[in-house]
N, CA, C, O and the ligand as a Tripos MOL2 file, in Angstrom:
@<TRIPOS>MOLECULE
protein
  217   215    55     0     0
PROTEIN
NO_CHARGES

@<TRIPOS>ATOM
      1 N         -39.3010  -91.4780  -49.6460 N.3       1 MET1
      2 CA        -39.1730  -90.0790  -50.1690 C.3       1 MET1
      3 C         -39.7320  -89.0770  -49.1730 C.2       1 MET1
      4 O         -39.0630  -88.1060  -48.8200 O.2       1 MET1
      5 N         -40.9330  -89.3080  -48.7300 N.am      2 SER2
      6 CA        -41.5690  -88.3720  -47.8540 C.3       2 SER2
      7 C         -40.9430  -88.3390  -46.4810 C.2       2 SER2
      8 O         -41.0930  -87.3610  -45.7480 O.2       2 SER2
      9 N         -40.2340  -89.4090  -46.1220 N.am      3 ALA3
     10 CA        -39.6260  -89.4800  -44.8020 C.3       3 ALA3
     11 C         -38.2340  -88.8440  -44.8100 C.2       3 ALA3
     12 O         -37.5940  -88.7140  -43.7660 O.2       3 ALA3
     13 N         -37.7950  -88.4670  -45.9550 N.am      4 ARG4
     14 CA        -36.4360  -87.9340  -46.0300 C.3       4 ARG4
     15 C         -36.4110  -86.4910  -45.5510 C.2       4 ARG4
     16 O         -37.1810  -85.6580  -46.0300 O.2       4 ARG4
     17 N         -35.5140  -86.1920  -44.5950 N.am      5 PRO5
     18 CA        -35.4440  -84.8360  -44.0900 C.3       5 PRO5
     19 C         -34.8310  -83.8900  -45.1120 C.2       5 PRO5
     20 O         -34.1900  -84.3140  -46.0730 O.2       5 PRO5
     21 N         -35.0370  -82.6410  -44.8880 N.am      6 GLU6
     22 CA        -34.4560  -81.6340  -45.7700 C.3       6 GLU6
     23 C         -32.9180  -81.6710  -45.6960 C.2       6 GLU6
     24 O         -32.3380  -82.0030  -44.6620 O.2       6 GLU6
     25 N         -32.2940  -81.3280  -46.7990 N.am      7 PRO7
     26 CA        -30.8130  -81.2950  -46.7630 C.3       7 PRO7
     27 C         -30.3310  -80.3320  -45.6910 C.2       7 PRO7
     28 O         -30.9590  -79.3130  -45.4040 O.2       7 PRO7
     29 N         -29.1950  -80.6940  -45.1100 N.am      8 GLU8
     30 CA        -28.6990  -79.9240  -43.9650 C.3       8 GLU8
     31 C         -28.4190  -78.4510  -44.3750 C.2       8 GLU8
     32 O         -28.5640  -77.5250  -43.5780 O.2       8 GLU8
     33 N         -28.0250  -78.2900  -45.6120 N.am      9 LEU9
     34 CA        -27.6470  -76.9270  -46.0730 C.3       9 LEU9
     35 C         -28.7680  -75.9510  -45.9980 C.2       9 LEU9
     36 O         -28.5560  -74.7720  -45.7130 O.2       9 LEU9
     37 N         -29.9650  -76.4190  -46.2500 N.am     10 THR10
     38 CA        -31.0920  -75.4590  -46.3020 C.3      10 THR10
     39 C         -31.9570  -75.5510  -45.0630 C.2      10 THR10
     40 O         -33.0190  -74.9360  -44.9770 O.2      10 THR10
     41 N         -31.4670  -76.3580  -44.0730 N.am     11 GLU11
     42 CA        -32.2600  -76.4610  -42.8700 C.3      11 GLU11
     43 C         -32.1610  -75.1480  -42.0700 C.2      11 GLU11
     44 O         -31.0600  -74.6860  -41.7710 O.2      11 GLU11
     45 N         -33.2890  -74.5640  -41.7330 N.am     12 PRO12
     46 CA        -33.2710  -73.3060  -41.0050 C.3      12 PRO12
     47 C         -32.7510  -73.5420  -39.5900 C.2      12 PRO12
     48 O         -33.1470  -74.4860  -38.9050 O.2      12 PRO12
     49 N         -31.8510  -72.6520  -39.1780 N.am     13 CYS13
     50 CA        -31.3120  -72.7340  -37.8090 C.3      13 CYS13
     51 C         -31.9600  -71.6360  -36.9620 C.2      13 CYS13
     52 O         -32.8410  -70.9180  -37.4330 O.2      13 CYS13
     53 N         -31.5320  -71.5180  -35.7550 N.am     14 ARG14
     54 CA        -32.1850  -70.5230  -34.8690 C.3      14 ARG14
     55 C         -31.9720  -69.1060  -35.3910 C.2      14 ARG14
     56 O         -32.8610  -68.2630  -35.2690 O.2      14 ARG14
     57 N         -30.8080  -68.8370  -35.9710 N.am     15 THR15
     58 CA        -30.5770  -67.5170  -36.5390 C.3      15 THR15
     59 C         -31.4970  -67.2260  -37.7050 C.2      15 THR15
     60 O         -32.0030  -66.1150  -37.8650 O.2      15 THR15
     61 N         -31.6980  -68.2420  -38.5080 N.am     16 CYS16
     62 CA        -32.6510  -68.0790  -39.6330 C.3      16 CYS16
     63 C         -34.0240  -67.7330  -39.1140 C.2      16 CYS16
     64 O         -34.7030  -66.8480  -39.6340 O.2      16 CYS16
     65 N         -34.4190  -68.4440  -38.0860 N.am     17 GLU17
     66 CA        -35.7850  -68.2290  -37.5360 C.3      17 GLU17
     67 C         -35.9010  -66.8460  -36.9570 C.2      17 GLU17
     68 O         -36.9220  -66.1760  -37.1190 O.2      17 GLU17
     69 N         -34.8360  -66.4070  -36.2670 N.am     18 GLU18
     70 CA        -34.8400  -65.0830  -35.6810 C.3      18 GLU18
     71 C         -34.9450  -64.0150  -36.7200 C.2      18 GLU18
     72 O         -35.7390  -63.0820  -36.5970 O.2      18 GLU18
     73 N         -34.1310  -64.1500  -37.7640 N.am     19 LEU19
     74 CA        -34.1500  -63.1520  -38.8390 C.3      19 LEU19
     75 C         -35.5120  -63.1940  -39.5360 C.2      19 LEU19
     76 O         -36.0650  -62.1610  -39.9140 O.2      19 LEU19
     77 N         -36.0230  -64.3770  -39.6940 N.am     20 ASP20
     78 CA        -37.3300  -64.5350  -40.3020 C.3      20 ASP20
     79 C         -38.3990  -63.7660  -39.5160 C.2      20 ASP20
     80 O         -39.2050  -63.0130  -40.0630 O.2      20 ASP20
     81 N         -38.3580  -63.9970  -38.2260 N.am     21 HIS21
     82 CA        -39.3400  -63.3680  -37.3320 C.3      21 HIS21
     83 C         -39.1740  -61.8280  -37.3610 C.2      21 HIS21
     84 O         -40.1510  -61.0820  -37.4320 O.2      21 HIS21
     85 N         -37.9190  -61.3920  -37.3030 N.am     22 GLU22
     86 CA        -37.6700  -59.9640  -37.2460 C.3      22 GLU22
     87 C         -38.1350  -59.3000  -38.5410 C.2      22 GLU22
     88 O         -38.7020  -58.2070  -38.5290 O.2      22 GLU22
     89 N         -37.8850  -59.9790  -39.6450 N.am     23 GLU23
     90 CA        -38.3350  -59.4170  -40.9390 C.3      23 GLU23
     91 C         -39.8420  -59.3300  -40.9600 C.2      23 GLU23
     92 O         -40.3970  -58.3420  -41.4400 O.2      23 GLU23
     93 N         -40.5220  -60.3480  -40.4470 N.am     24 ALA24
     94 CA        -41.9610  -60.3120  -40.4480 C.3      24 ALA24
     95 C         -42.4770  -59.1710  -39.5850 C.2      24 ALA24
     96 O         -43.4330  -58.4870  -39.9500 O.2      24 ALA24
     97 N         -41.8370  -58.9720  -38.4370 N.am     25 VAL25
     98 CA        -42.2450  -57.8690  -37.5550 C.3      25 VAL25
     99 C         -42.0520  -56.5520  -38.2460 C.2      25 VAL25
    100 O         -42.9410  -55.7010  -38.2450 O.2      25 VAL25
    101 N         -40.8520  -56.3750  -38.8570 N.am     26 ALA26
    102 CA        -40.5370  -55.1450  -39.5700 C.3      26 ALA26
    103 C         -41.5720  -54.8880  -40.6860 C.2      26 ALA26
    104 O         -41.9950  -53.7530  -40.9060 O.2      26 ALA26
    105 N         -41.9510  -55.9240  -41.3550 N.am     27 ARG27
    106 CA        -42.9160  -55.7920  -42.4520 C.3      27 ARG27
    107 C         -44.2820  -55.3770  -41.8940 C.2      27 ARG27
    108 O         -44.9860  -54.5410  -42.4600 O.2      27 ARG27
    109 N         -44.6280  -56.0050  -40.7490 N.am     28 ALA28
    110 CA        -45.9170  -55.6750  -40.1350 C.3      28 ALA28
    111 C         -45.9420  -54.2260  -39.6930 C.2      28 ALA28
    112 O         -46.9890  -53.5800  -39.6980 O.2      28 ALA28
    113 N         -44.7870  -53.7270  -39.3150 N.am     29 GLN29
    114 CA        -44.6960  -52.3320  -38.8560 C.3      29 GLN29
    115 C         -44.3690  -51.3540  -40.0050 C.2      29 GLN29
    116 O         -44.1520  -50.1590  -39.8060 O.2      29 GLN29
    117 N         -44.3490  -51.9290  -41.2030 N.am     30 ARG30
    118 CA        -44.0460  -51.1390  -42.3820 C.3      30 ARG30
    119 C         -42.7170  -50.4320  -42.2740 C.2      30 ARG30
    120 O         -42.5600  -49.3010  -42.7340 O.2      30 ARG30
    121 N         -41.7540  -51.1100  -41.6600 N.am     31 ASP31
    122 CA        -40.4240  -50.5580  -41.4590 C.3      31 ASP31
    123 C         -39.5500  -51.0930  -42.5980 C.2      31 ASP31
    124 O         -38.8570  -52.0990  -42.4470 O.2      31 ASP31
    125 N         -39.5960  -50.4160  -43.7130 N.am     32 GLY32
    126 CA        -38.9150  -50.8960  -44.9190 C.3      32 GLY32
    127 C         -37.4340  -51.0560  -44.7550 C.2      32 GLY32
    128 O         -36.8670  -52.0330  -45.2460 O.2      32 GLY32
    129 N         -36.7730  -50.1190  -44.0720 N.am     33 SER33
    130 CA        -35.3200  -50.1730  -43.9770 C.3      33 SER33
    131 C         -34.9060  -51.3210  -43.0710 C.2      33 SER33
    132 O         -33.8950  -51.9840  -43.3030 O.2      33 SER33
    133 N         -35.7030  -51.5410  -42.0420 N.am     34 ARG34
    134 CA        -35.3590  -52.6390  -41.1240 C.3      34 ARG34
    135 C         -35.6190  -54.0020  -41.7950 C.2      34 ARG34
    136 O         -34.9130  -54.9830  -41.5640 O.2      34 ARG34
    137 N         -36.6430  -54.0100  -42.6180 N.am     35 GLU35
    138 CA        -36.9250  -55.2430  -43.3560 C.3      35 GLU35
    139 C         -35.7790  -55.5560  -44.3290 C.2      35 GLU35
    140 O         -35.3780  -56.7090  -44.4890 O.2      35 GLU35
    141 N         -35.2730  -54.5150  -44.9650 N.am     36 THR36
    142 CA        -34.1380  -54.7080  -45.8570 C.3      36 THR36
    143 C         -32.9050  -55.1700  -45.0740 C.2      36 THR36
    144 O         -32.1530  -56.0360  -45.5230 O.2      36 THR36
    145 N         -32.7190  -54.5770  -43.9070 N.am     37 ASP37
    146 CA        -31.6060  -54.9940  -43.0570 C.3      37 ASP37
    147 C         -31.6490  -56.4760  -42.7670 C.2      37 ASP37
    148 O         -30.6430  -57.1800  -42.8530 O.2      37 ASP37
    149 N         -32.8290  -56.9280  -42.4230 N.am     38 CYS38
    150 CA        -33.0150  -58.3440  -42.0600 C.3      38 CYS38
    151 C         -32.7050  -59.2370  -43.2800 C.2      38 CYS38
    152 O         -32.1220  -60.3140  -43.1520 O.2      38 CYS38
    153 N         -33.1080  -58.7590  -44.4420 N.am     39 ARG39
    154 CA        -32.8800  -59.5680  -45.6590 C.3      39 ARG39
    155 C         -31.3900  -59.6470  -45.9480 C.2      39 ARG39
    156 O         -30.8820  -60.6990  -46.3350 O.2      39 ARG39
    157 N         -30.6740  -58.5090  -45.7550 N.am     40 VAL40
    158 CA        -29.2370  -58.4940  -45.9960 C.3      40 VAL40
    159 C         -28.5480  -59.4130  -45.0010 C.2      40 VAL40
    160 O         -27.6740  -60.2060  -45.3520 O.2      40 VAL40
    161 N         -28.9750  -59.2800  -43.7300 N.am     41 LEU41
    162 CA        -28.3400  -60.1040  -42.6830 C.3      41 LEU41
    163 C         -28.5610  -61.5620  -42.9480 C.2      41 LEU41
    164 O         -27.6550  -62.3780  -42.7770 O.2      41 LEU41
    165 N         -29.7730  -61.9000  -43.3700 N.am     42 ARG42
    166 CA        -30.0490  -63.3260  -43.6070 C.3      42 ARG42
    167 C         -29.2600  -63.8540  -44.8250 C.2      42 ARG42
    168 O         -28.7730  -64.9840  -44.8300 O.2      42 ARG42
    169 N         -29.1560  -63.0060  -45.8390 N.am     43 ARG43
    170 CA        -28.3820  -63.3890  -47.0030 C.3      43 ARG43
    171 C         -26.9220  -63.6740  -46.6110 C.2      43 ARG43
    172 O         -26.3180  -64.6580  -47.0360 O.2      43 ARG43
    173 N         -26.3970  -62.7830  -45.7950 N.am     44 ARG44
    174 CA        -25.0300  -62.9120  -45.3260 C.3      44 ARG44
    175 C         -24.8980  -64.1490  -44.4540 C.2      44 ARG44
    176 O         -23.9250  -64.8960  -44.5580 O.2      44 ARG44
    177 N         -25.8710  -64.3540  -43.6090 N.am     45 HIS45
    178 CA        -25.8790  -65.5370  -42.7000 C.3      45 HIS45
    179 C         -25.9640  -66.8180  -43.5190 C.2      45 HIS45
    180 O         -25.2580  -67.7850  -43.2320 O.2      45 HIS45
    181 N         -26.8150  -66.8330  -44.5290 N.am     46 LEU46
    182 CA        -26.9660  -68.0330  -45.3540 C.3      46 LEU46
    183 C         -25.6430  -68.3520  -46.0500 C.2      46 LEU46
    184 O         -25.2430  -69.5140  -46.1210 O.2      46 LEU46
    185 N         -24.9700  -67.3320  -46.5600 N.am     47 ALA47
    186 CA        -23.7420  -67.5490  -47.2720 C.3      47 ALA47
    187 C         -22.6440  -68.0630  -46.3250 C.2      47 ALA47
    188 O         -21.8190  -68.9040  -46.6830 O.2      47 ALA47
    189 N         -22.6760  -67.5150  -45.1000 N.am     48 ALA48
    190 CA        -21.6010  -67.8700  -44.1580 C.3      48 ALA48
    191 C         -21.8880  -69.2150  -43.4730 C.2      48 ALA48
    192 O         -20.9810  -70.0240  -43.2760 O.2      48 ALA48
    193 N         -23.1260  -69.4380  -43.1220 N.am     49 GLU49
    194 CA        -23.4210  -70.6250  -42.2910 C.3      49 GLU49
    195 C         -24.0070  -71.8010  -43.0640 C.2      49 GLU49
    196 O         -23.8960  -72.9570  -42.6540 O.2      49 GLU49
    197 N         -24.6380  -71.4710  -44.2030 N.am     50 HIS50
    198 CA        -25.3120  -72.5480  -44.9220 C.3      50 HIS50
    199 C         -24.7100  -72.7690  -46.3190 C.2      50 HIS50
    200 O         -25.1450  -73.6470  -47.0650 O.2      50 HIS50
    201 N         -23.7050  -71.9570  -46.6520 N.am     51 GLY51
    202 CA        -23.0270  -72.1840  -47.9290 C.3      51 GLY51
    203 C         -23.9620  -71.9820  -49.1060 C.2      51 GLY51
    204 O         -23.8510  -72.6570  -50.1300 O.2      51 GLY51
    205 N         -24.9000  -71.0300  -48.9440 N.am     52 ASP52
    206 CA        -25.9090  -70.8510  -49.9730 C.3      52 ASP52
    207 C         -25.7540  -69.5030  -50.6250 C.2      52 ASP52
    208 O         -26.7420  -68.9100  -51.0590 O.2      52 ASP52
    209 N         -24.5250  -68.9980  -50.7060 N.am     53 GLY53
    210 CA        -24.2840  -67.6500  -51.2170 C.3      53 GLY53
    211 C         -24.1660  -67.5660  -52.7170 C.2      53 GLY53
    212 O         -24.2580  -66.4830  -53.2950 O.2      53 GLY53
    213 N         -23.9640  -68.6950  -53.3460 N.am     54 ALA54
    214 CA        -23.7790  -68.6660  -54.8030 C.3      54 ALA54
    215 C         -25.1510  -68.7050  -55.4800 C.2      54 ALA54
    216 O         -25.2340  -68.6890  -56.7080 O.2      54 ALA54
    217 ZN        -29.3690  -70.2600  -40.5200 Zn       55 ZN55
@<TRIPOS>BOND
     1     1     2 1
     2     2     3 1
     3     3     4 2
     4     3     5 am
     5     5     6 1
     6     6     7 1
     7     7     8 2
     8     7     9 am
     9     9    10 1
    10    10    11 1
    11    11    12 2
    12    11    13 am
    13    13    14 1
    14    14    15 1
    15    15    16 2
    16    15    17 am
    17    17    18 1
    18    18    19 1
    19    19    20 2
    20    19    21 am
    21    21    22 1
    22    22    23 1
    23    23    24 2
    24    23    25 am
    25    25    26 1
    26    26    27 1
    27    27    28 2
    28    27    29 am
    29    29    30 1
    30    30    31 1
    31    31    32 2
    32    31    33 am
    33    33    34 1
    34    34    35 1
    35    35    36 2
    36    35    37 am
    37    37    38 1
    38    38    39 1
    39    39    40 2
    40    39    41 am
    41    41    42 1
    42    42    43 1
    43    43    44 2
    44    43    45 am
    45    45    46 1
    46    46    47 1
    47    47    48 2
    48    47    49 am
    49    49    50 1
    50    50    51 1
    51    51    52 2
    52    51    53 am
    53    53    54 1
    54    54    55 1
    55    55    56 2
    56    55    57 am
    57    57    58 1
    58    58    59 1
    59    59    60 2
    60    59    61 am
    61    61    62 1
    62    62    63 1
    63    63    64 2
    64    63    65 am
    65    65    66 1
    66    66    67 1
    67    67    68 2
    68    67    69 am
    69    69    70 1
    70    70    71 1
    71    71    72 2
    72    71    73 am
    73    73    74 1
    74    74    75 1
    75    75    76 2
    76    75    77 am
    77    77    78 1
    78    78    79 1
    79    79    80 2
    80    79    81 am
    81    81    82 1
    82    82    83 1
    83    83    84 2
    84    83    85 am
    85    85    86 1
    86    86    87 1
    87    87    88 2
    88    87    89 am
    89    89    90 1
    90    90    91 1
    91    91    92 2
    92    91    93 am
    93    93    94 1
    94    94    95 1
    95    95    96 2
    96    95    97 am
    97    97    98 1
    98    98    99 1
    99    99   100 2
   100    99   101 am
   101   101   102 1
   102   102   103 1
   103   103   104 2
   104   103   105 am
   105   105   106 1
   106   106   107 1
   107   107   108 2
   108   107   109 am
   109   109   110 1
   110   110   111 1
   111   111   112 2
   112   111   113 am
   113   113   114 1
   114   114   115 1
   115   115   116 2
   116   115   117 am
   117   117   118 1
   118   118   119 1
   119   119   120 2
   120   119   121 am
   121   121   122 1
   122   122   123 1
   123   123   124 2
   124   123   125 am
   125   125   126 1
   126   126   127 1
   127   127   128 2
   128   127   129 am
   129   129   130 1
   130   130   131 1
   131   131   132 2
   132   131   133 am
   133   133   134 1
   134   134   135 1
   135   135   136 2
   136   135   137 am
   137   137   138 1
   138   138   139 1
   139   139   140 2
   140   139   141 am
   141   141   142 1
   142   142   143 1
   143   143   144 2
   144   143   145 am
   145   145   146 1
   146   146   147 1
   147   147   148 2
   148   147   149 am
   149   149   150 1
   150   150   151 1
   151   151   152 2
   152   151   153 am
   153   153   154 1
   154   154   155 1
   155   155   156 2
   156   155   157 am
   157   157   158 1
   158   158   159 1
   159   159   160 2
   160   159   161 am
   161   161   162 1
   162   162   163 1
   163   163   164 2
   164   163   165 am
   165   165   166 1
   166   166   167 1
   167   167   168 2
   168   167   169 am
   169   169   170 1
   170   170   171 1
   171   171   172 2
   172   171   173 am
   173   173   174 1
   174   174   175 1
   175   175   176 2
   176   175   177 am
   177   177   178 1
   178   178   179 1
   179   179   180 2
   180   179   181 am
   181   181   182 1
   182   182   183 1
   183   183   184 2
   184   183   185 am
   185   185   186 1
   186   186   187 1
   187   187   188 2
   188   187   189 am
   189   189   190 1
   190   190   191 1
   191   191   192 2
   192   191   193 am
   193   193   194 1
   194   194   195 1
   195   195   196 2
   196   195   197 am
   197   197   198 1
   198   198   199 1
   199   199   200 2
   200   199   201 am
   201   201   202 1
   202   202   203 1
   203   203   204 2
   204   203   205 am
   205   205   206 1
   206   206   207 1
   207   207   208 2
   208   207   209 am
   209   209   210 1
   210   210   211 1
   211   211   212 2
   212   211   213 am
   213   213   214 1
   214   214   215 1
   215   215   216 2
@<TRIPOS>SUBSTRUCTURE
     1 MET1         2 RESIDUE 1 A MET
     2 SER2         6 RESIDUE 1 A SER
     3 ALA3        10 RESIDUE 1 A ALA
     4 ARG4        14 RESIDUE 1 A ARG
     5 PRO5        18 RESIDUE 1 A PRO
     6 GLU6        22 RESIDUE 1 A GLU
     7 PRO7        26 RESIDUE 1 A PRO
     8 GLU8        30 RESIDUE 1 A GLU
     9 LEU9        34 RESIDUE 1 A LEU
    10 THR10       38 RESIDUE 1 A THR
    11 GLU11       42 RESIDUE 1 A GLU
    12 PRO12       46 RESIDUE 1 A PRO
    13 CYS13       50 RESIDUE 1 A CYS
    14 ARG14       54 RESIDUE 1 A ARG
    15 THR15       58 RESIDUE 1 A THR
    16 CYS16       62 RESIDUE 1 A CYS
    17 GLU17       66 RESIDUE 1 A GLU
    18 GLU18       70 RESIDUE 1 A GLU
    19 LEU19       74 RESIDUE 1 A LEU
    20 ASP20       78 RESIDUE 1 A ASP
    21 HIS21       82 RESIDUE 1 A HIS
    22 GLU22       86 RESIDUE 1 A GLU
    23 GLU23       90 RESIDUE 1 A GLU
    24 ALA24       94 RESIDUE 1 A ALA
    25 VAL25       98 RESIDUE 1 A VAL
    26 ALA26      102 RESIDUE 1 A ALA
    27 ARG27      106 RESIDUE 1 A ARG
    28 ALA28      110 RESIDUE 1 A ALA
    29 GLN29      114 RESIDUE 1 A GLN
    30 ARG30      118 RESIDUE 1 A ARG
    31 ASP31      122 RESIDUE 1 A ASP
    32 GLY32      126 RESIDUE 1 A GLY
    33 SER33      130 RESIDUE 1 A SER
    34 ARG34      134 RESIDUE 1 A ARG
    35 GLU35      138 RESIDUE 1 A GLU
    36 THR36      142 RESIDUE 1 A THR
    37 ASP37      146 RESIDUE 1 A ASP
    38 CYS38      150 RESIDUE 1 A CYS
    39 ARG39      154 RESIDUE 1 A ARG
    40 VAL40      158 RESIDUE 1 A VAL
    41 LEU41      162 RESIDUE 1 A LEU
    42 ARG42      166 RESIDUE 1 A ARG
    43 ARG43      170 RESIDUE 1 A ARG
    44 ARG44      174 RESIDUE 1 A ARG
    45 HIS45      178 RESIDUE 1 A HIS
    46 LEU46      182 RESIDUE 1 A LEU
    47 ALA47      186 RESIDUE 1 A ALA
    48 ALA48      190 RESIDUE 1 A ALA
    49 GLU49      194 RESIDUE 1 A GLU
    50 HIS50      198 RESIDUE 1 A HIS
    51 GLY51      202 RESIDUE 1 A GLY
    52 ASP52      206 RESIDUE 1 A ASP
    53 GLY53      210 RESIDUE 1 A GLY
    54 ALA54      214 RESIDUE 1 A ALA
    55 ZN55       217 GROUP 0 **** ****
């Protein structure tokens, strides 16, 4: 069980990590609109690349 890798669908890819990082930076800079942008982009990316839009 513990040796089982995460399902491929939810495995973070480079784009996920970049959006994650950018959102963290935006939050640190209290840039609310940019933070929202990152969240929207990631949502869109998840739906398109990871099939997690439902
Ligand atoms: Zn991704």
